[in-house]
N, CA, C, O and the ligand as a Tripos MOL2 file, in Angstrom:
@<TRIPOS>MOLECULE
protein
  277   275    70     0     0
PROTEIN
NO_CHARGES

@<TRIPOS>ATOM
      1 N         -26.0680   24.9380  -43.4750 N.3       1 MET1
      2 CA        -26.8210   24.2980  -44.5830 C.3       1 MET1
      3 C         -26.8860   22.8460  -44.5230 C.2       1 MET1
      4 O         -25.9290   22.1130  -44.2690 O.2       1 MET1
      5 N         -28.1720   22.4490  -44.7950 N.am      2 VAL2
      6 CA        -28.4450   21.0050  -44.6740 C.3       2 VAL2
      7 C         -28.8660   20.5020  -46.0090 C.2       2 VAL2
      8 O         -29.7790   21.0580  -46.6190 O.2       2 VAL2
      9 N         -28.2010   19.4150  -46.5090 N.am      3 ASN3
     10 CA        -28.6470   18.8760  -47.7330 C.3       3 ASN3
     11 C         -29.4730   17.5120  -47.6340 C.2       3 ASN3
     12 O         -28.9110   16.5550  -47.1030 O.2       3 ASN3
     13 N         -30.7530   17.3730  -48.1080 N.am      4 THR4
     14 CA        -31.4280   16.1490  -47.8730 C.3       4 THR4
     15 C         -31.8980   15.5870  -49.1990 C.2       4 THR4
     16 O         -32.4870   16.2900  -50.0210 O.2       4 THR4
     17 N         -31.6400   14.3710  -49.3810 N.am      5 THR5
     18 CA        -32.2020   13.7990  -50.7230 C.3       5 THR5
     19 C         -33.4030   13.0330  -50.6030 C.2       5 THR5
     20 O         -33.4820   12.1800  -49.7190 O.2       5 THR5
     21 N         -34.3250   13.2370  -51.3760 N.am      6 TYR6
     22 CA        -35.6290   12.5060  -51.4380 C.3       6 TYR6
     23 C         -35.7840   11.8060  -52.7410 C.2       6 TYR6
     24 O         -35.2760   12.2480  -53.7720 O.2       6 TYR6
     25 N         -36.4810   10.7190  -52.6940 N.am      7 GLN7
     26 CA        -36.8730    9.9330  -53.8510 C.3       7 GLN7
     27 C         -38.3560   10.3390  -54.4070 C.2       7 GLN7
     28 O         -39.3090   10.1500  -53.6520 O.2       7 GLN7
     29 N         -38.5450   10.8100  -55.5190 N.am      8 VAL8
     30 CA        -39.9280   11.3170  -56.0020 C.3       8 VAL8
     31 C         -40.3150   10.4970  -57.0910 C.2       8 VAL8
     32 O         -39.4800   10.3130  -57.9770 O.2       8 VAL8
     33 N         -41.4600    9.9590  -57.1840 N.am      9 GLN9
     34 CA        -41.9960    9.1380  -58.0600 C.3       9 GLN9
     35 C         -42.9100    9.9490  -59.2020 C.2       9 GLN9
     36 O         -43.6900   10.8250  -58.8290 O.2       9 GLN9
     37 N         -42.7940    9.6700  -60.3530 N.am     10 GLY10
     38 CA        -43.7030   10.1650  -61.4340 C.3      10 GLY10
     39 C         -43.0050   11.1820  -62.2570 C.2      10 GLY10
     40 O         -43.5620   11.5080  -63.3060 O.2      10 GLY10
     41 N         -41.9220   11.7120  -61.9610 N.am     11 MET11
     42 CA        -41.3190   12.7380  -62.9600 C.3      11 MET11
     43 C         -40.7320   12.1100  -64.2170 C.2      11 MET11
     44 O         -39.9940   11.1240  -64.2070 O.2      11 MET11
     45 N         -41.1200   12.7570  -65.2720 N.am     12 THR12
     46 CA        -40.8570   12.1580  -66.6050 C.3      12 THR12
     47 C         -40.0900   13.1970  -67.4800 C.2      12 THR12
     48 O         -39.3470   12.7770  -68.3680 O.2      12 THR12
     49 N         -40.2350   14.5160  -67.2700 N.am     13 CYS13
     50 CA        -39.6220   15.4110  -68.2300 C.3      13 CYS13
     51 C         -39.2590   16.6720  -67.5640 C.2      13 CYS13
     52 O         -39.5010   16.8190  -66.3660 O.2      13 CYS13
     53 N         -38.7040   17.5710  -68.2490 N.am     14 GLY14
     54 CA        -38.2450   18.8530  -67.7540 C.3      14 GLY14
     55 C         -39.4380   19.6900  -67.0790 C.2      14 GLY14
     56 O         -39.2160   20.4980  -66.1770 O.2      14 GLY14
     57 N         -40.6220   19.4540  -67.5470 N.am     15 HIS15
     58 CA        -41.7200   20.3460  -66.9910 C.3      15 HIS15
     59 C         -41.9190   19.6530  -65.5370 C.2      15 HIS15
     60 O         -42.1480   20.4190  -64.6020 O.2      15 HIS15
     61 N         -41.8620   18.5220  -65.3260 N.am     16 CYS16
     62 CA        -42.0140   17.8430  -63.9590 C.3      16 CYS16
     63 C         -40.9730   18.4530  -63.1130 C.2      16 CYS16
     64 O         -41.3110   18.9350  -62.0320 O.2      16 CYS16
     65 N         -39.6710   18.4850  -63.5120 N.am     17 VAL17
     66 CA        -38.5080   18.9480  -62.7280 C.3      17 VAL17
     67 C         -38.7470   20.3910  -62.3930 C.2      17 VAL17
     68 O         -38.5120   20.7790  -61.2490 O.2      17 VAL17
     69 N         -39.2180   21.2490  -63.3510 N.am     18 SER18
     70 CA        -39.5680   22.5520  -62.9350 C.3      18 SER18
     71 C         -40.7030   22.7720  -61.9640 C.2      18 SER18
     72 O         -40.7500   23.7090  -61.1670 O.2      18 SER18
     73 N         -41.6670   21.7690  -62.1080 N.am     19 ALA19
     74 CA        -42.8460   21.7930  -61.2050 C.3      19 ALA19
     75 C         -42.4420   21.6220  -59.7590 C.2      19 ALA19
     76 O         -42.7750   22.3540  -58.8270 O.2      19 ALA19
     77 N         -41.6180   20.4670  -59.7060 N.am     20 VAL20
     78 CA        -41.2500   19.9990  -58.2420 C.3      20 VAL20
     79 C         -40.2270   21.1550  -57.6590 C.2      20 VAL20
     80 O         -40.3160   21.6120  -56.5190 O.2      20 VAL20
     81 N         -39.2380   21.5490  -58.6380 N.am     21 SER21
     82 CA        -38.3060   22.6040  -58.0770 C.3      21 SER21
     83 C         -39.1030   23.8430  -57.5080 C.2      21 SER21
     84 O         -38.7760   24.3100  -56.4170 O.2      21 SER21
     85 N         -40.1210   24.3690  -58.2200 N.am     22 THR22
     86 CA        -40.8490   25.5730  -57.8270 C.3      22 THR22
     87 C         -41.5910   25.2400  -56.3940 C.2      22 THR22
     88 O         -41.4880   25.9380  -55.3850 O.2      22 THR22
     89 N         -42.3000   24.1250  -56.5030 N.am     23 GLU23
     90 CA        -43.0710   23.9530  -55.2460 C.3      23 GLU23
     91 C         -42.1570   23.6110  -53.9660 C.2      23 GLU23
     92 O         -42.4990   24.0430  -52.8660 O.2      23 GLU23
     93 N         -41.0950   22.9010  -54.0990 N.am     24 VAL24
     94 CA        -40.1180   22.6450  -53.0100 C.3      24 VAL24
     95 C         -39.4470   23.8880  -52.7100 C.2      24 VAL24
     96 O         -39.2880   24.2960  -51.5600 O.2      24 VAL24
     97 N         -39.0140   24.5520  -53.8580 N.am     25 GLY25
     98 CA        -38.2030   25.6960  -53.7110 C.3      25 GLY25
     99 C         -38.9590   26.9130  -52.8850 C.2      25 GLY25
    100 O         -38.3640   27.9040  -52.4620 O.2      25 GLY25
    101 N         -40.3380   26.6710  -52.7330 N.am     26 ALA26
    102 CA        -41.0820   27.6880  -52.1290 C.3      26 ALA26
    103 C         -41.3130   27.4220  -50.6080 C.2      26 ALA26
    104 O         -42.0460   28.1710  -49.9630 O.2      26 ALA26
    105 N         -40.7290   26.4260  -50.0740 N.am     27 ILE27
    106 CA        -40.7310   26.0470  -48.6240 C.3      27 ILE27
    107 C         -39.8600   26.9460  -48.0300 C.2      27 ILE27
    108 O         -38.7660   27.2130  -48.5260 O.2      27 ILE27
    109 N         -40.3180   27.4840  -46.8890 N.am     28 ALA28
    110 CA        -39.4740   28.4760  -46.0170 C.3      28 ALA28
    111 C         -38.1170   27.8460  -45.6560 C.2      28 ALA28
    112 O         -38.0630   26.7210  -45.1590 O.2      28 ALA28
    113 N         -37.0650   28.5530  -45.9010 N.am     29 GLY29
    114 CA        -35.6820   28.0840  -45.6480 C.3      29 GLY29
    115 C         -35.1070   27.2300  -46.6270 C.2      29 GLY29
    116 O         -34.0020   26.7480  -46.3780 O.2      29 GLY29
    117 N         -35.7000   26.9520  -47.7480 N.am     30 VAL30
    118 CA        -35.0700   26.2000  -48.8080 C.3      30 VAL30
    119 C         -34.1850   27.2270  -49.6530 C.2      30 VAL30
    120 O         -34.6380   28.3110  -50.0230 O.2      30 VAL30
    121 N         -32.9310   26.8120  -49.9160 N.am     31 ARG31
    122 CA        -31.9850   27.6710  -50.7060 C.3      31 ARG31
    123 C         -31.8690   27.1470  -52.0920 C.2      31 ARG31
    124 O         -31.6960   27.9060  -53.0460 O.2      31 ARG31
    125 N         -31.9680   25.7630  -52.2220 N.am     32 ASP32
    126 CA        -31.6760   25.2710  -53.5820 C.3      32 ASP32
    127 C         -32.3330   24.0480  -53.6320 C.2      32 ASP32
    128 O         -32.5800   23.4360  -52.5920 O.2      32 ASP32
    129 N         -32.7080   23.5360  -54.9520 N.am     33 VAL33
    130 CA        -33.3830   22.2130  -55.1670 C.3      33 VAL33
    131 C         -32.7260   21.7350  -56.5240 C.2      33 VAL33
    132 O         -32.7540   22.3940  -57.5630 O.2      33 VAL33
    133 N         -32.1510   20.5400  -56.3750 N.am     34 GLN34
    134 CA        -31.5050   19.8660  -57.4660 C.3      34 GLN34
    135 C         -32.2140   18.6610  -57.8010 C.2      34 GLN34
    136 O         -32.4820   17.8160  -56.9470 O.2      34 GLN34
    137 N         -32.5570   18.5410  -59.1240 N.am     35 VAL35
    138 CA        -33.4290   17.4340  -59.4050 C.3      35 VAL35
    139 C         -32.6400   16.4640  -60.2980 C.2      35 VAL35
    140 O         -32.1940   16.9380  -61.3430 O.2      35 VAL35
    141 N         -32.4030   15.1390  -60.0200 N.am     36 ASP36
    142 CA        -31.8960   14.2480  -61.0040 C.3      36 ASP36
    143 C         -33.0940   13.4180  -61.5710 C.2      36 ASP36
    144 O         -33.5650   12.4480  -60.9780 O.2      36 ASP36
    145 N         -33.5450   13.8880  -62.7720 N.am     37 LEU37
    146 CA        -34.6490   13.2920  -63.3960 C.3      37 LEU37
    147 C         -34.5500   11.6990  -63.5630 C.2      37 LEU37
    148 O         -35.4440   10.9620  -63.1480 O.2      37 LEU37
    149 N         -33.5340   11.2790  -64.1260 N.am     38 ALA38
    150 CA        -33.3000    9.9060  -64.4020 C.3      38 ALA38
    151 C         -33.3130    9.0860  -63.1570 C.2      38 ALA38
    152 O         -33.7550    7.9380  -63.1670 O.2      38 ALA38
    153 N         -32.8240    9.6680  -62.0590 N.am     39 ALA39
    154 CA        -32.8610    8.7530  -60.8090 C.3      39 ALA39
    155 C         -34.0420    9.0290  -59.9300 C.2      39 ALA39
    156 O         -34.3100    8.3140  -58.9640 O.2      39 ALA39
    157 N         -34.8430   10.2230  -60.3270 N.am     40 GLY40
    158 CA        -36.0300   10.4400  -59.4740 C.3      40 GLY40
    159 C         -35.5440   11.0820  -58.1020 C.2      40 GLY40
    160 O         -36.2670   11.0120  -57.1080 O.2      40 GLY40
    161 N         -34.5320   11.5940  -58.0750 N.am     41 ARG41
    162 CA        -33.9450   12.1250  -56.9680 C.3      41 ARG41
    163 C         -34.0030   13.5680  -56.7830 C.2      41 ARG41
    164 O         -33.6090   14.3040  -57.6880 O.2      41 ARG41
    165 N         -34.4520   14.0340  -55.7060 N.am     42 VAL42
    166 CA        -34.4160   15.4490  -55.3520 C.3      42 VAL42
    167 C         -33.6150   15.8720  -54.2810 C.2      42 VAL42
    168 O         -33.9260   15.4710  -53.1600 O.2      42 VAL42
    169 N         -32.6280   16.6170  -54.4160 N.am     43 THR43
    170 CA        -31.7270   17.0680  -53.3480 C.3      43 THR43
    171 C         -32.1690   18.5330  -53.0350 C.2      43 THR43
    172 O         -32.2760   19.3610  -53.9390 O.2      43 THR43
    173 N         -32.4520   18.8610  -51.5770 N.am     44 VAL44
    174 CA        -32.8940   19.9910  -51.1670 C.3      44 VAL44
    175 C         -31.8120   20.6330  -50.1510 C.2      44 VAL44
    176 O         -31.4270   20.0170  -49.1570 O.2      44 VAL44
    177 N         -31.3950   21.8190  -50.4620 N.am     45 SER45
    178 CA        -30.4350   22.5760  -49.5170 C.3      45 SER45
    179 C         -31.3750   23.3970  -48.7200 C.2      45 SER45
    180 O         -32.2600   24.0270  -49.2980 O.2      45 SER45
    181 N         -31.2420   23.4360  -47.4110 N.am     46 SER46
    182 CA        -32.0430   24.3860  -46.5630 C.3      46 SER46
    183 C         -31.2120   24.8090  -45.4870 C.2      46 SER46
    184 O         -30.2000   24.1860  -45.1640 O.2      46 SER46
    185 N         -31.6450   25.9560  -44.8600 N.am     47 ASP47
    186 CA        -31.0550   26.4600  -43.6190 C.3      47 ASP47
    187 C         -31.1610   25.5310  -42.5780 C.2      47 ASP47
    188 O         -30.2080   25.4090  -41.8080 O.2      47 ASP47
    189 N         -32.2160   24.8280  -42.4280 N.am     48 GLN48
    190 CA        -32.5700   24.0310  -41.3310 C.3      48 GLN48
    191 C         -33.1210   22.7000  -41.8160 C.2      48 GLN48
    192 O         -33.6690   22.6110  -42.9150 O.2      48 GLN48
    193 N         -32.9760   21.6730  -41.0010 N.am     49 PRO49
    194 CA        -33.6790   20.3320  -41.4360 C.3      49 PRO49
    195 C         -35.0530   20.5950  -41.7730 C.2      49 PRO49
    196 O         -35.6200   21.4910  -41.1470 O.2      49 PRO49
    197 N         -35.7190   19.9200  -42.7150 N.am     50 LEU50
    198 CA        -36.9560   20.1880  -43.1110 C.3      50 LEU50
    199 C         -37.9140   19.0220  -42.6120 C.2      50 LEU50
    200 O         -37.5160   17.8600  -42.5320 O.2      50 LEU50
    201 N         -39.1350   19.3930  -42.2990 N.am     51 GLU51
    202 CA        -40.0400   18.2980  -41.7670 C.3      51 GLU51
    203 C         -40.5390   17.5840  -43.1450 C.2      51 GLU51
    204 O         -41.0160   18.1930  -44.1030 O.2      51 GLU51
    205 N         -40.3410   16.2070  -43.0650 N.am     52 THR52
    206 CA        -40.6200   15.3260  -44.2670 C.3      52 THR52
    207 C         -42.0480   15.7290  -44.7690 C.2      52 THR52
    208 O         -42.2320   15.8940  -45.9750 O.2      52 THR52
    209 N         -43.0300   15.8870  -43.8890 N.am     53 ALA53
    210 CA        -44.4500   16.1210  -44.1320 C.3      53 ALA53
    211 C         -44.5650   17.4080  -45.0230 C.2      53 ALA53
    212 O         -45.4410   17.4980  -45.8830 O.2      53 ALA53
    213 N         -43.7100   18.3330  -44.8020 N.am     54 VAL54
    214 CA        -43.7570   19.5490  -45.3540 C.3      54 VAL54
    215 C         -43.3430   19.3690  -46.8620 C.2      54 VAL54
    216 O         -43.9560   19.8980  -47.7890 O.2      54 VAL54
    217 N         -42.3150   18.6210  -46.9970 N.am     55 VAL55
    218 CA        -41.7010   18.3780  -48.2850 C.3      55 VAL55
    219 C         -42.7710   17.4070  -49.0920 C.2      55 VAL55
    220 O         -43.1090   17.5770  -50.2640 O.2      55 VAL55
    221 N         -43.1510   16.5380  -48.3710 N.am     56 ARG56
    222 CA        -44.2240   15.6440  -49.0720 C.3      56 ARG56
    223 C         -45.3210   16.4400  -49.5560 C.2      56 ARG56
    224 O         -45.7590   16.2050  -50.6830 O.2      56 ARG56
    225 N         -45.8450   17.3960  -48.8130 N.am     57 ALA57
    226 CA        -47.0130   18.2850  -49.2150 C.3      57 ALA57
    227 C         -46.6710   19.0800  -50.4550 C.2      57 ALA57
    228 O         -47.4850   19.1930  -51.3720 O.2      57 ALA57
    229 N         -45.4790   19.6280  -50.4860 N.am     58 ALA58
    230 CA        -45.0070   20.4370  -51.7830 C.3      58 ALA58
    231 C         -44.8860   19.5010  -53.0110 C.2      58 ALA58
    232 O         -45.2740   19.7950  -54.1410 O.2      58 ALA58
    233 N         -44.2840   18.3080  -52.6370 N.am     59 VAL59
    234 CA        -44.1310   17.4600  -53.8240 C.3      59 VAL59
    235 C         -45.4180   16.9050  -54.3890 C.2      59 VAL59
    236 O         -45.5150   16.5860  -55.5740 O.2      59 VAL59
    237 N         -46.5430   16.7820  -53.3950 N.am     60 ASP60
    238 CA        -47.7850   16.2650  -53.7160 C.3      60 ASP60
    239 C         -48.4670   17.4470  -54.5590 C.2      60 ASP60
    240 O         -49.0950   17.1890  -55.5850 O.2      60 ASP60
    241 N         -48.3190   18.7220  -54.0920 N.am     61 GLU61
    242 CA        -48.8180   19.9130  -54.6960 C.3      61 GLU61
    243 C         -48.3720   19.9460  -56.1920 C.2      61 GLU61
    244 O         -49.1680   20.2150  -57.0910 O.2      61 GLU61
    245 N         -47.1510   19.6780  -56.3930 N.am     62 ALA62
    246 CA        -46.5580   19.6530  -57.7420 C.3      62 ALA62
    247 C         -47.2860   18.3830  -58.6910 C.2      62 ALA62
    248 O         -47.2830   18.3600  -59.9220 O.2      62 ALA62
    249 N         -47.8270   17.4740  -57.9000 N.am     63 GLY63
    250 CA        -48.4080   16.3280  -58.6940 C.3      63 GLY63
    251 C         -47.7230   15.1340  -58.6380 C.2      63 GLY63
    252 O         -48.0730   14.2090  -59.3710 O.2      63 GLY63
    253 N         -46.6680   15.0020  -57.7710 N.am     64 TYR64
    254 CA        -45.9570   13.8930  -57.7540 C.3      64 TYR64
    255 C         -45.8250   13.3220  -56.2060 C.2      64 TYR64
    256 O         -46.2020   13.9900  -55.2430 O.2      64 TYR64
    257 N         -45.2670   12.0580  -56.0920 N.am     65 ASP65
    258 CA        -45.3360   11.2430  -54.8230 C.3      65 ASP65
    259 C         -43.8760   11.1270  -54.2610 C.2      65 ASP65
    260 O         -42.9040   10.7180  -54.8950 O.2      65 ASP65
    261 N         -43.8910   11.5170  -53.0860 N.am     66 LEU66
    262 CA        -42.5670   11.4060  -52.3390 C.3      66 LEU66
    263 C         -42.5750    9.8480  -51.8510 C.2      66 LEU66
    264 O         -43.5390    9.3660  -51.2570 O.2      66 LEU66
    265 N         -41.4520    9.1510  -52.1520 N.am     67 VAL67
    266 CA        -41.2830    7.7770  -51.8200 C.3      67 VAL67
    267 C         -40.6730    7.6460  -50.5110 C.2      67 VAL67
    268 O         -39.5930    8.1910  -50.2810 O.2      67 VAL67
    269 N         -41.3120    6.9340  -49.5980 N.am     68 ASP68
    270 CA        -40.7540    6.6330  -48.4020 C.3      68 ASP68
    271 C         -39.3360    6.0220  -48.3860 C.2      68 ASP68
    272 O         -39.0360    5.1190  -49.1670 O.2      68 ASP68
    273 N         -38.5100    6.5060  -47.5260 N.am     69 ALA69
    274 CA        -37.0410    5.9840  -47.5670 C.3      69 ALA69
    275 C         -37.0560    4.6000  -46.8380 C.2      69 ALA69
    276 O         -36.0150    3.9530  -46.7210 O.2      69 ALA69
    277 CU        -43.0140   16.1110  -67.1080 Cu       70 CU70
@<TRIPOS>BOND
     1     1     2 1
     2     2     3 1
     3     3     4 2
     4     3     5 am
     5     5     6 1
     6     6     7 1
     7     7     8 2
     8     7     9 am
     9     9    10 1
    10    10    11 1
    11    11    12 2
    12    11    13 am
    13    13    14 1
    14    14    15 1
    15    15    16 2
    16    15    17 am
    17    17    18 1
    18    18    19 1
    19    19    20 2
    20    19    21 am
    21    21    22 1
    22    22    23 1
    23    23    24 2
    24    23    25 am
    25    25    26 1
    26    26    27 1
    27    27    28 2
    28    27    29 am
    29    29    30 1
    30    30    31 1
    31    31    32 2
    32    31    33 am
    33    33    34 1
    34    34    35 1
    35    35    36 2
    36    35    37 am
    37    37    38 1
    38    38    39 1
    39    39    40 2
    40    39    41 am
    41    41    42 1
    42    42    43 1
    43    43    44 2
    44    43    45 am
    45    45    46 1
    46    46    47 1
    47    47    48 2
    48    47    49 am
    49    49    50 1
    50    50    51 1
    51    51    52 2
    52    51    53 am
    53    53    54 1
    54    54    55 1
    55    55    56 2
    56    55    57 am
    57    57    58 1
    58    58    59 1
    59    59    60 2
    60    59    61 am
    61    61    62 1
    62    62    63 1
    63    63    64 2
    64    63    65 am
    65    65    66 1
    66    66    67 1
    67    67    68 2
    68    67    69 am
    69    69    70 1
    70    70    71 1
    71    71    72 2
    72    71    73 am
    73    73    74 1
    74    74    75 1
    75    75    76 2
    76    75    77 am
    77    77    78 1
    78    78    79 1
    79    79    80 2
    80    79    81 am
    81    81    82 1
    82    82    83 1
    83    83    84 2
    84    83    85 am
    85    85    86 1
    86    86    87 1
    87    87    88 2
    88    87    89 am
    89    89    90 1
    90    90    91 1
    91    91    92 2
    92    91    93 am
    93    93    94 1
    94    94    95 1
    95    95    96 2
    96    95    97 am
    97    97    98 1
    98    98    99 1
    99    99   100 2
   100    99   101 am
   101   101   102 1
   102   102   103 1
   103   103   104 2
   104   103   105 am
   105   105   106 1
   106   106   107 1
   107   107   108 2
   108   107   109 am
   109   109   110 1
   110   110   111 1
   111   111   112 2
   112   111   113 am
   113   113   114 1
   114   114   115 1
   115   115   116 2
   116   115   117 am
   117   117   118 1
   118   118   119 1
   119   119   120 2
   120   119   121 am
   121   121   122 1
   122   122   123 1
   123   123   124 2
   124   123   125 am
   125   125   126 1
   126   126   127 1
   127   127   128 2
   128   127   129 am
   129   129   130 1
   130   130   131 1
   131   131   132 2
   132   131   133 am
   133   133   134 1
   134   134   135 1
   135   135   136 2
   136   135   137 am
   137   137   138 1
   138   138   139 1
   139   139   140 2
   140   139   141 am
   141   141   142 1
   142   142   143 1
   143   143   144 2
   144   143   145 am
   145   145   146 1
   146   146   147 1
   147   147   148 2
   148   147   149 am
   149   149   150 1
   150   150   151 1
   151   151   152 2
   152   151   153 am
   153   153   154 1
   154   154   155 1
   155   155   156 2
   156   155   157 am
   157   157   158 1
   158   158   159 1
   159   159   160 2
   160   159   161 am
   161   161   162 1
   162   162   163 1
   163   163   164 2
   164   163   165 am
   165   165   166 1
   166   166   167 1
   167   167   168 2
   168   167   169 am
   169   169   170 1
   170   170   171 1
   171   171   172 2
   172   171   173 am
   173   173   174 1
   174   174   175 1
   175   175   176 2
   176   175   177 am
   177   177   178 1
   178   178   179 1
   179   179   180 2
   180   179   181 am
   181   181   182 1
   182   182   183 1
   183   183   184 2
   184   183   185 am
   185   185   186 1
   186   186   187 1
   187   187   188 2
   188   187   189 am
   189   189   190 1
   190   190   191 1
   191   191   192 2
   192   191   193 am
   193   193   194 1
   194   194   195 1
   195   195   196 2
   196   195   197 am
   197   197   198 1
   198   198   199 1
   199   199   200 2
   200   199   201 am
   201   201   202 1
   202   202   203 1
   203   203   204 2
   204   203   205 am
   205   205   206 1
   206   206   207 1
   207   207   208 2
   208   207   209 am
   209   209   210 1
   210   210   211 1
   211   211   212 2
   212   211   213 am
   213   213   214 1
   214   214   215 1
   215   215   216 2
   216   215   217 am
   217   217   218 1
   218   218   219 1
   219   219   220 2
   220   219   221 am
   221   221   222 1
   222   222   223 1
   223   223   224 2
   224   223   225 am
   225   225   226 1
   226   226   227 1
   227   227   228 2
   228   227   229 am
   229   229   230 1
   230   230   231 1
   231   231   232 2
   232   231   233 am
   233   233   234 1
   234   234   235 1
   235   235   236 2
   236   235   237 am
   237   237   238 1
   238   238   239 1
   239   239   240 2
   240   239   241 am
   241   241   242 1
   242   242   243 1
   243   243   244 2
   244   243   245 am
   245   245   246 1
   246   246   247 1
   247   247   248 2
   248   247   249 am
   249   249   250 1
   250   250   251 1
   251   251   252 2
   252   251   253 am
   253   253   254 1
   254   254   255 1
   255   255   256 2
   256   255   257 am
   257   257   258 1
   258   258   259 1
   259   259   260 2
   260   259   261 am
   261   261   262 1
   262   262   263 1
   263   263   264 2
   264   263   265 am
   265   265   266 1
   266   266   267 1
   267   267   268 2
   268   267   269 am
   269   269   270 1
   270   270   271 1
   271   271   272 2
   272   271   273 am
   273   273   274 1
   274   274   275 1
   275   275   276 2
@<TRIPOS>SUBSTRUCTURE
     1 MET1         2 RESIDUE 1 A MET
     2 VAL2         6 RESIDUE 1 A VAL
     3 ASN3        10 RESIDUE 1 A ASN
     4 THR4        14 RESIDUE 1 A THR
     5 THR5        18 RESIDUE 1 A THR
     6 TYR6        22 RESIDUE 1 A TYR
     7 GLN7        26 RESIDUE 1 A GLN
     8 VAL8        30 RESIDUE 1 A VAL
     9 GLN9        34 RESIDUE 1 A GLN
    10 GLY10       38 RESIDUE 1 A GLY
    11 MET11       42 RESIDUE 1 A MET
    12 THR12       46 RESIDUE 1 A THR
    13 CYS13       50 RESIDUE 1 A CYS
    14 GLY14       54 RESIDUE 1 A GLY
    15 HIS15       58 RESIDUE 1 A HIS
    16 CYS16       62 RESIDUE 1 A CYS
    17 VAL17       66 RESIDUE 1 A VAL
    18 SER18       70 RESIDUE 1 A SER
    19 ALA19       74 RESIDUE 1 A ALA
    20 VAL20       78 RESIDUE 1 A VAL
    21 SER21       82 RESIDUE 1 A SER
    22 THR22       86 RESIDUE 1 A THR
    23 GLU23       90 RESIDUE 1 A GLU
    24 VAL24       94 RESIDUE 1 A VAL
    25 GLY25       98 RESIDUE 1 A GLY
    26 ALA26      102 RESIDUE 1 A ALA
    27 ILE27      106 RESIDUE 1 A ILE
    28 ALA28      110 RESIDUE 1 A ALA
    29 GLY29      114 RESIDUE 1 A GLY
    30 VAL30      118 RESIDUE 1 A VAL
    31 ARG31      122 RESIDUE 1 A ARG
    32 ASP32      126 RESIDUE 1 A ASP
    33 VAL33      130 RESIDUE 1 A VAL
    34 GLN34      134 RESIDUE 1 A GLN
    35 VAL35      138 RESIDUE 1 A VAL
    36 ASP36      142 RESIDUE 1 A ASP
    37 LEU37      146 RESIDUE 1 A LEU
    38 ALA38      150 RESIDUE 1 A ALA
    39 ALA39      154 RESIDUE 1 A ALA
    40 GLY40      158 RESIDUE 1 A GLY
    41 ARG41      162 RESIDUE 1 A ARG
    42 VAL42      166 RESIDUE 1 A VAL
    43 THR43      170 RESIDUE 1 A THR
    44 VAL44      174 RESIDUE 1 A VAL
    45 SER45      178 RESIDUE 1 A SER
    46 SER46      182 RESIDUE 1 A SER
    47 ASP47      186 RESIDUE 1 A ASP
    48 GLN48      190 RESIDUE 1 A GLN
    49 PRO49      194 RESIDUE 1 A PRO
    50 LEU50      198 RESIDUE 1 A LEU
    51 GLU51      202 RESIDUE 1 A GLU
    52 THR52      206 RESIDUE 1 A THR
    53 ALA53      210 RESIDUE 1 A ALA
    54 VAL54      214 RESIDUE 1 A VAL
    55 VAL55      218 RESIDUE 1 A VAL
    56 ARG56      222 RESIDUE 1 A ARG
    57 ALA57      226 RESIDUE 1 A ALA
    58 ALA58      230 RESIDUE 1 A ALA
    59 VAL59      234 RESIDUE 1 A VAL
    60 ASP60      238 RESIDUE 1 A ASP
    61 GLU61      242 RESIDUE 1 A GLU
    62 ALA62      246 RESIDUE 1 A ALA
    63 GLY63      250 RESIDUE 1 A GLY
    64 TYR64      254 RESIDUE 1 A TYR
    65 ASP65      258 RESIDUE 1 A ASP
    66 LEU66      262 RESIDUE 1 A LEU
    67 VAL67      266 RESIDUE 1 A VAL
    68 ASP68      270 RESIDUE 1 A ASP
    69 ALA69      274 RESIDUE 1 A ALA
    70 CU70       277 GROUP 0 **** ****
């Protein structure tokens, strides 16, 4: 299991959290998504390391922006 933390911009409430969790959670191989709303941090647990571009696309689909590390 791999845990990766991403910084996501624009999340303001529980709806944002669930939108991001749903989209990122739908990526193949993702087992769990933990969102720290106050910190704008999204921690993804997956079977294999994820392509950042794939995570970025999912976050974008949810309506938010992945911040470059
Ligand atoms: Cu919201």
